DRENKEMI-664023 format. One record per residue (C-alpha): residue number from 0; residue in one letter; x, y, z. Coordinates in nm, 3 decimals, padded with zeros to 5 digits. Example, Ala and Ser with C-alpha at 12.3 -4.5 7.8 and 13.67 -1.06 7.14 Angstrom:
BEGIN
n, res, X, Y, Z
0, A, 01.230, -00.450, 00.780
1, S, 01.367, -00.106, 00.714
//
This chain:
BEGIN
n, res, X, Y, Z
0, M, 00.011, -00.011, -00.013
1, G, 00.132, 00.343, -00.071
2, E, 00.176, 00.636, 00.130
3, R, -00.184, 00.774, 00.247
4, I, -00.295, 01.129, 00.252
5, F, -00.392, 01.240, 00.578
6, K, -00.669, 01.503, 00.673
7, R, -00.477, 01.784, 00.829
8, K, -00.600, 02.115, 00.998
9, L, -00.389, 02.363, 00.807
10, Y, -00.605, 02.295, 00.496
11, D, -00.889, 02.495, 00.635
12, K, -00.625, 02.791, 00.669
13, M, -00.469, 02.744, 00.325
14, L, -00.854, 02.799, 00.179
15, Q, -00.900, 03.066, 00.381
16, W, -00.578, 03.252, 00.237
17, K, -00.694, 03.136, -00.133
18, Q, -01.050, 03.307, -00.086
19, E, -00.958, 03.612, 00.089
20, R, -00.569, 03.687, -00.046
21, N, -00.712, 03.606, -00.431
22, G, -00.368, 03.594, -00.562
23, S, -00.233, 03.923, -00.395
24, T, 00.017, 03.693, -00.153
25, A, 00.185, 03.391, -00.214
26, L, 00.142, 03.106, 00.057
27, L, 00.463, 03.028, 00.275
28, I, 00.407, 02.691, 00.439
29, K, 00.683, 02.620, 00.662
30, G, 00.809, 02.342, 00.913
31, A, 01.047, 02.075, 00.985
32, R, 01.110, 01.818, 00.705
33, R, 00.888, 01.537, 00.710
34, V, 00.564, 01.705, 00.859
35, G, 00.355, 01.667, 00.544
36, K, 00.416, 02.025, 00.391
37, S, 00.468, 01.885, 00.013
38, T, 00.203, 01.632, 00.030
39, L, -00.054, 01.913, 00.202
40, A, 00.031, 02.168, -00.108
41, E, -00.016, 01.899, -00.355
42, T, -00.353, 01.795, -00.214
43, F, -00.471, 02.151, -00.198
44, A, -00.349, 02.215, -00.539
45, Q, -00.546, 01.914, -00.692
46, N, -00.864, 01.995, -00.512
47, E, -00.912, 02.353, -00.526
48, Y, -00.757, 02.420, -00.873
49, E, -00.811, 02.343, -01.209
50, S, -00.435, 02.276, -01.283
51, Y, -00.119, 02.288, -01.098
52, I, 00.270, 02.265, -01.139
53, I, 00.479, 02.185, -00.870
54, I, 00.822, 02.245, -00.902
55, D, 01.036, 02.026, -00.641
56, F, 01.367, 02.216, -00.613
57, T, 01.545, 01.913, -00.492
58, E, 01.525, 01.726, -00.803
59, T, 01.423, 01.947, -01.086
60, S, 01.689, 01.992, -01.355
61, R, 01.938, 02.302, -01.326
62, E, 01.746, 02.410, -01.696
63, V, 01.450, 02.521, -01.449
64, K, 01.644, 02.672, -01.201
65, S, 01.786, 02.905, -01.450
66, L, 01.470, 03.013, -01.551
67, F, 01.393, 03.214, -01.243
68, D, 01.774, 03.371, -01.312
69, D, 01.613, 03.651, -01.512
70, V, 01.193, 03.719, -01.474
71, S, 01.175, 04.000, -01.688
72, N, 01.001, 03.802, -01.932
73, L, 00.711, 03.619, -01.766
74, D, 00.527, 03.507, -02.070
75, D, 00.852, 03.348, -02.155
76, L, 00.869, 03.181, -01.800
77, F, 00.507, 03.038, -01.799
78, L, 00.542, 02.912, -02.129
79, Q, 00.861, 02.760, -02.066
80, L, 00.731, 02.608, -01.742
81, Q, 00.433, 02.439, -01.937
82, F, 00.591, 02.285, -02.194
83, H, 00.839, 02.147, -01.950
84, F, 00.581, 01.985, -01.697
85, Q, 00.320, 01.911, -01.944
86, K, 00.065, 02.110, -01.759
87, R, -00.167, 02.416, -01.893
88, L, -00.196, 02.680, -01.647
89, I, -00.489, 02.869, -01.688
90, P, -00.510, 03.256, -01.514
91, R, -00.662, 03.264, -01.184
92, K, -00.765, 02.886, -01.222
93, S, -00.409, 02.742, -01.165
94, V, -00.154, 02.735, -00.875
95, I, 00.241, 02.719, -00.879
96, I, 00.423, 02.502, -00.616
97, F, 00.731, 02.615, -00.492
98, D, 00.837, 02.248, -00.344
99, E, 01.139, 02.301, -00.095
100, V, 01.191, 02.648, -00.226
101, Q, 01.508, 02.723, -00.028
102, N, 01.695, 02.527, -00.272
103, C, 01.647, 02.794, -00.557
104, P, 01.664, 03.116, -00.363
105, M, 01.622, 03.324, -00.708
106, A, 01.261, 03.146, -00.710
107, R, 01.206, 03.299, -00.380
108, Q, 01.303, 03.631, -00.474
109, A, 01.096, 03.603, -00.782
110, I, 00.774, 03.569, -00.581
111, K, 00.702, 03.964, -00.563
112, K, 00.679, 03.982, -00.961
113, L, 00.515, 03.675, -00.990
114, V, 00.236, 03.771, -00.754
115, K, 00.227, 04.150, -00.869
116, D, 00.148, 03.983, -01.234
117, G, -00.153, 03.826, -01.067
118, R, -00.215, 03.529, -01.349
119, Y, -00.195, 03.240, -01.098
120, D, -00.141, 03.155, -00.750
121, Y, 00.182, 03.015, -00.573
122, I, 00.236, 02.824, -00.262
123, E, 00.593, 02.755, -00.144
124, T, 00.698, 02.518, 00.125
125, G, 01.018, 02.479, 00.313
126, S, 01.222, 02.438, 00.637
127, L, 01.252, 02.804, 00.768
128, I, 01.603, 02.752, 00.878
129, S, 01.681, 02.577, 00.548
130, I, 01.510, 02.893, 00.379
131, K, 01.703, 03.180, 00.599
132, K, 02.034, 03.011, 00.532
133, N, 01.972, 03.012, 00.186
134, T, 01.834, 03.333, 00.116
135, Q, 02.078, 03.564, 00.300
136, N, 02.194, 03.756, -00.068
137, I, 01.843, 03.787, -00.179
138, R, 01.519, 04.018, -00.135
139, I, 01.297, 03.833, 00.031
140, P, 00.956, 03.904, -00.068
141, S, 00.696, 04.054, 00.179
142, E, 00.411, 03.970, -00.057
143, E, 00.380, 03.593, 00.163
144, T, 00.141, 03.457, 00.391
145, R, 00.315, 03.267, 00.628
146, I, 00.164, 02.924, 00.840
147, T, 00.330, 02.657, 00.988
148, L, 00.258, 02.328, 00.960
149, Y, 00.318, 02.102, 01.256
150, P, 00.329, 01.699, 01.341
151, M, 00.020, 01.563, 01.338
152, D, -00.215, 01.660, 01.647
153, Y, -00.408, 01.442, 01.825
154, E, -00.754, 01.496, 01.668
155, E, -00.543, 01.467, 01.311
156, F, -00.424, 01.137, 01.456
157, R, -00.744, 00.962, 01.519
158, W, -00.901, 01.136, 01.191
159, A, -00.572, 00.872, 01.077
160, M, -00.697, 00.562, 01.276
161, G, -01.065, 00.672, 01.109
162, D, -01.190, 00.786, 01.425
163, Y, -01.399, 01.124, 01.368
164, V, -01.593, 01.044, 01.728
165, T, -01.376, 01.052, 01.996
166, I, -01.239, 01.424, 02.003
167, P, -01.567, 01.612, 01.955
168, M, -01.716, 01.380, 02.249
169, L, -01.388, 01.458, 02.473
170, H, -01.479, 01.841, 02.414
171, E, -01.804, 01.812, 02.507
172, A, -01.680, 01.607, 02.784
173, F, -01.454, 01.872, 02.886
174, D, -01.679, 02.168, 02.844
175, A, -01.939, 02.008, 03.081
176, Q, -01.659, 01.874, 03.326
177, R, -01.843, 01.533, 03.308
178, H, -01.673, 01.206, 03.438
179, F, -01.556, 00.955, 03.232
180, G, -01.496, 00.685, 03.485
181, D, -01.196, 00.465, 03.589
182, G, -01.256, 00.235, 03.292
183, L, -01.316, 00.459, 02.968
184, T, -01.041, 00.693, 03.125
185, R, -00.803, 00.354, 03.121
186, K, -00.898, 00.312, 02.732
187, L, -00.906, 00.673, 02.668
188, L, -00.503, 00.688, 02.820
189, R, -00.415, 00.368, 02.633
190, D, -00.551, 00.532, 02.321
191, F, -00.369, 00.860, 02.379
192, R, -00.017, 00.665, 02.485
193, L, -00.035, 00.472, 02.149
194, Y, -00.026, 00.845, 01.982
195, M, 00.265, 00.974, 02.198
196, L, 00.448, 00.637, 02.126
197, I, 00.381, 00.681, 01.745
198, G, 00.395, 01.041, 01.734
199, G, 00.221, 01.273, 01.488
200, M, 00.492, 01.241, 01.176
201, P, 00.304, 01.091, 00.880
202, Q, 00.572, 00.865, 00.794
203, A, 00.529, 00.721, 01.104
204, V, 00.154, 00.684, 01.110
205, N, 00.145, 00.547, 00.779
206, T, 00.399, 00.293, 00.887
207, Y, 00.200, 00.164, 01.172
208, L, -00.108, 00.144, 00.955
209, E, 00.064, -00.068, 00.702
210, S, 00.280, -00.304, 00.950
211, N, 00.098, -00.278, 01.343
212, N, 00.447, -00.319, 01.436
213, L, 00.607, -00.047, 01.695
214, S, 00.965, -00.143, 01.605
215, V, 00.928, -00.096, 01.236
216, V, 00.779, 00.249, 01.342
217, D, 01.074, 00.328, 01.574
218, A, 01.310, 00.228, 01.278
219, V, 01.118, 00.491, 01.027
220, K, 01.167, 00.778, 01.347
221, R, 01.514, 00.730, 01.378
222, E, 01.583, 00.785, 00.973
223, I, 01.383, 01.125, 01.078
224, I, 01.603, 01.179, 01.373
225, E, 01.905, 01.117, 01.231
226, L, 01.797, 01.337, 00.896
227, Y, 01.750, 01.639, 01.160
228, A, 02.096, 01.570, 01.298
229, D, 02.222, 01.592, 00.977
230, D, 02.052, 01.917, 00.917
231, F, 02.200, 02.045, 01.256
232, R, 02.511, 01.965, 01.134
233, K, 02.500, 02.189, 00.783
234, I, 02.385, 02.495, 01.038
235, D, 02.678, 02.429, 01.268
236, S, 02.956, 02.229, 01.164
237, T, 03.115, 02.189, 01.490
238, G, 02.847, 01.943, 01.606
239, K, 02.767, 02.161, 01.883
240, A, 02.385, 02.179, 01.805
241, T, 02.327, 01.824, 01.719
242, K, 02.490, 01.757, 02.058
243, M, 02.230, 01.984, 02.212
244, F, 01.952, 01.826, 02.005
245, Y, 02.041, 01.472, 02.121
246, A, 02.068, 01.585, 02.485
247, I, 01.700, 01.705, 02.541
248, P, 01.585, 01.361, 02.667
249, G, 01.849, 01.353, 02.917
250, Q, 01.805, 01.709, 03.038
251, L, 01.458, 01.727, 03.099
252, N, 01.487, 01.383, 03.269
253, K, 01.713, 01.535, 03.523
254, N, 01.403, 01.757, 03.616
255, A, 01.630, 02.063, 03.658
256, S, 01.470, 02.408, 03.629
257, R, 01.651, 02.485, 03.293
258, Y, 01.836, 02.309, 03.028
259, Q, 02.192, 02.303, 03.174
260, I, 02.415, 02.384, 02.860
261, S, 02.721, 02.325, 03.057
262, G, 02.632, 01.964, 03.076
263, V, 02.627, 01.907, 02.711
264, I, 02.886, 02.151, 02.571
265, K, 03.202, 02.292, 02.778
266, G, 03.316, 02.660, 02.757
267, I, 03.074, 02.781, 02.456
268, K, 03.023, 03.119, 02.492
269, Q, 02.647, 03.268, 02.572
270, E, 02.617, 03.453, 02.254
271, R, 02.692, 03.110, 02.063
272, V, 02.452, 02.941, 02.274
273, E, 02.182, 03.217, 02.179
274, E, 02.268, 03.150, 01.809
275, L, 02.234, 02.841, 01.802
276, L, 01.905, 02.821, 02.010
277, Q, 01.743, 03.080, 01.753
278, D, 01.840, 02.852, 01.458
279, M, 01.728, 02.524, 01.637
280, E, 01.387, 02.682, 01.727
281, D, 01.371, 02.850, 01.377
282, S, 01.409, 02.460, 01.202
283, H, 01.072, 02.398, 01.405
284, V, 01.231, 02.047, 01.522
285, V, 01.255, 02.184, 01.885
286, L, 01.024, 02.373, 02.115
287, L, 01.144, 02.615, 02.348
288, S, 00.974, 02.721, 02.645
289, H, 01.136, 03.009, 02.804
290, H, 01.136, 03.111, 03.212
291, A, 00.868, 03.405, 03.276
292, N, 01.066, 03.596, 03.545
293, D, 00.742, 03.775, 03.613
294, P, 00.442, 03.523, 03.558
295, N, 00.174, 03.797, 03.465
296, V, -00.015, 03.840, 03.117
297, G, 00.252, 03.993, 02.826
298, F, 00.484, 03.683, 02.927
299, S, 00.749, 03.778, 02.648
300, L, 00.809, 04.096, 02.829
301, H, 00.946, 03.899, 03.137
302, R, 01.105, 03.618, 02.937
303, D, 01.439, 03.512, 03.074
304, S, 01.637, 03.436, 02.760
305, D, 01.935, 03.261, 02.955
306, K, 01.686, 03.037, 03.134
307, Y, 01.487, 02.782, 02.907
308, K, 01.391, 02.434, 02.858
309, M, 01.393, 02.232, 02.525
310, F, 01.125, 01.976, 02.389
311, L, 01.121, 01.814, 02.054
312, N, 00.823, 01.887, 01.812
313, D, 00.724, 01.531, 01.843
314, T, 00.672, 01.295, 02.130
315, G, 00.698, 00.994, 01.912
316, L, 01.053, 01.094, 01.832
317, F, 01.096, 01.208, 02.169
318, I, 01.042, 00.869, 02.287
319, T, 01.276, 00.702, 02.019
320, L, 01.520, 00.956, 02.084
321, A, 01.526, 00.866, 02.471
322, F, 01.593, 00.526, 02.402
323, M, 01.857, 00.560, 02.128
324, D, 02.122, 00.385, 02.341
325, K, 02.035, 00.057, 02.174
326, D, 02.041, 00.014, 01.775
327, V, 01.629, -00.032, 01.805
328, T, 01.355, -00.005, 02.061
329, E, 01.228, -00.322, 02.118
330, N, 00.860, -00.378, 02.089
331, V, 00.851, -00.488, 02.442
332, I, 00.943, -00.193, 02.565
333, Y, 00.682, 00.007, 02.339
334, Q, 00.429, -00.237, 02.468
335, K, 00.522, -00.145, 02.824
336, L, 00.494, 00.226, 02.756
337, L, 00.162, 00.170, 02.604
338, N, 00.030, -00.011, 02.902
339, D, 00.188, 00.237, 03.143
340, K, 00.432, -00.072, 03.265
341, L, 00.770, 00.086, 03.237
342, S, 00.928, 00.135, 03.572
343, A, 01.124, 00.444, 03.473
344, D, 00.994, 00.744, 03.537
345, L, 00.812, 00.887, 03.256
346, G, 00.734, 01.239, 03.368
347, Y, 00.953, 01.393, 03.119
348, V, 00.757, 01.231, 02.839
349, Y, 00.451, 01.367, 02.943
350, E, 00.566, 01.700, 02.984
351, N, 00.695, 01.681, 02.622
352, V, 00.364, 01.577, 02.478
353, V, 00.202, 01.856, 02.683
354, A, 00.441, 02.114, 02.505
355, Q, 00.360, 01.972, 02.176
356, M, -00.018, 02.012, 02.236
357, L, 00.011, 02.346, 02.370
358, K, 00.264, 02.445, 02.082
359, A, 00.017, 02.313, 01.824
360, A, -00.274, 02.503, 01.946
361, G, -00.120, 02.823, 01.916
362, N, 00.033, 02.938, 02.270
363, E, 00.395, 03.022, 02.316
364, L, 00.591, 02.781, 02.577
365, F, 00.659, 02.945, 02.955
366, Y, 00.715, 02.868, 03.279
367, H, 00.818, 02.968, 03.610
368, T, 01.010, 02.874, 03.904
369, W, 01.101, 03.021, 04.257
370, P, 01.214, 02.892, 04.593
371, T, 01.054, 02.691, 04.838
372, E, 01.029, 02.852, 05.209
373, S, 01.343, 02.649, 05.290
374, G, 01.523, 02.761, 04.962
375, K, 01.668, 02.387, 04.919
376, H, 01.429, 02.333, 04.640
377, N, 01.219, 02.500, 04.403
378, Y, 00.885, 02.540, 04.328
379, E, 00.752, 02.501, 03.955
380, I, 00.469, 02.603, 03.736
381, D, 00.541, 02.346, 03.423
382, F, 00.389, 02.591, 03.182
383, L, 00.165, 02.903, 03.164
384, L, -00.101, 03.034, 02.955
385, S, -00.233, 03.372, 02.932
386, R, -00.648, 03.385, 02.878
387, G, -00.775, 03.735, 02.880
388, S, -00.610, 03.961, 03.175
389, K, -00.523, 03.651, 03.379
390, I, -00.322, 03.368, 03.342
391, C, -00.339, 02.986, 03.419
392, P, -00.092, 02.801, 03.559
393, I, -00.019, 02.397, 03.436
394, E, 00.120, 02.148, 03.631
395, V, 00.192, 01.803, 03.513
396, K, 00.216, 01.458, 03.659
397, S, 00.248, 01.101, 03.524
398, S, 00.148, 00.951, 03.850
399, G, 00.103, 01.073, 04.183
400, Y, -00.135, 01.381, 04.228
401, K, -00.268, 01.419, 04.532
402, S, -00.016, 01.684, 04.624
403, H, 00.043, 01.989, 04.422
404, A, 00.245, 02.200, 04.584
405, S, 00.361, 02.417, 04.347
406, L, 00.040, 02.522, 04.239
407, D, -00.057, 02.592, 04.566
408, A, 00.196, 02.809, 04.627
409, F, 00.183, 03.011, 04.320
410, F, -00.192, 03.084, 04.426
411, R, -00.066, 03.222, 04.738
412, K, 00.205, 03.433, 04.588
413, F, -00.032, 03.557, 04.312
414, P, -00.374, 03.486, 04.375
415, E, -00.502, 03.802, 04.162
416, R, -00.345, 03.694, 03.845
417, I, -00.485, 03.346, 03.827
418, Q, -00.804, 03.256, 03.633
419, H, -00.777, 02.868, 03.649
420, R, -00.517, 02.610, 03.757
421, Y, -00.462, 02.304, 03.622
422, L, -00.321, 01.964, 03.723
423, V, -00.276, 01.747, 03.364
424, Y, -00.228, 01.400, 03.484
425, T, -00.322, 01.046, 03.429
426, K, -00.673, 01.000, 03.601
427, D, -01.033, 01.090, 03.546
428, L, -01.132, 01.438, 03.526
429, R, -01.212, 01.596, 03.869
430, K, -01.180, 01.887, 04.071
431, D, -00.972, 01.920, 04.383
432, T, -01.084, 02.288, 04.546
433, D, -01.083, 02.546, 04.240
434, I, -00.796, 02.311, 04.067
435, Q, -00.899, 02.159, 03.759
436, M, -00.771, 01.818, 03.733
437, I, -00.760, 01.696, 03.331
438, P, -00.630, 01.379, 03.171
439, V, -00.350, 01.473, 02.956
440, F, -00.552, 01.389, 02.641
441, L, -00.748, 01.693, 02.720
442, T, -00.498, 01.938, 02.736
443, M, -00.571, 02.049, 02.354
444, F, -00.877, 02.211, 02.509
445, L, -00.700, 02.423, 02.769
//
């Protein structure tokens, strides 16, 4: 069976762009490699236009690339493209896709003139870090609408599994604060842990549907991880970015209040760290959560650029990266993870999936720590959300839940700032005083 075409939520934003902009801007779909940008762009072109041309700049000939060196005669350019790709272009009814546009900087620069011409629509795809590195000497077009494609979220994953019922029902239950009961909660958590293990990379999901074998899926995820590591080596030939990438699970497992760069790379200057972090964040492979020194609305105003945590964009990749000490992660480990039987403390895995879900829902990531009364330890709020003029602190737990000292201390410290307090955990939906305790699969609704 070939590669499946999965339903993606970003399709609706693309449709909105087509209807509202009507050719006045190009659409740039950015995101990490292998998240499905090219497939989504071509699917959209097939469904929404009478004809399209897709130029894959990783594979197309030098002859085609050279067409964009001089775009003074657009009539000739369009004629050449139609002959080369054997596709007829129809004014205002056709789209040209620049796939992996970072590999042809002159095509990116031509967008301004192409959009002004107005005959056709244009969709670009690419990784932002690669685009930035390859377009330093060209004029970046302002006529672009930019959107980001993330790995498949949990709802998209359920769609891939053929399930269009679960997520709407979960949303109804969350809005009504309705309990699920222990039996149903266990079933829902097991379904969600399958998503955590496979992740939202379309290739991994497709492999699972074909093989029903998590070890085979693991091999696919390892290939993607190696691809990302190679990309980081390209942006930093010293290998420091790659080391920082591979160290993410270990850093989170330390349960420290920040990513400790000194434990990964010795003697690196802070200025260089900041450059690498910006490049890594631009790749969309990693997610950065910054410390909010004064946890209040407008977190960015109080962001500590030197104090941060780093997560992976996909928890399925995160789990594979965490078990990279062997050539392959055996099915028995996956089965224990799936059934919540692995003895290792997996709190950091749940923290990563919460970060992924919050980011996919449009939230920037912030957290807050401060010393306990004894000064020997720290309280920590894992995530902070801004809602209107108030904030919502979130504590993530993978097991015990009867104590929530950080949430309580945060309430004592900032009572007037708080809208809701959330404990995200692995039990049924319930309330403890004013703390909303929600199973992890409901995080998307916060």
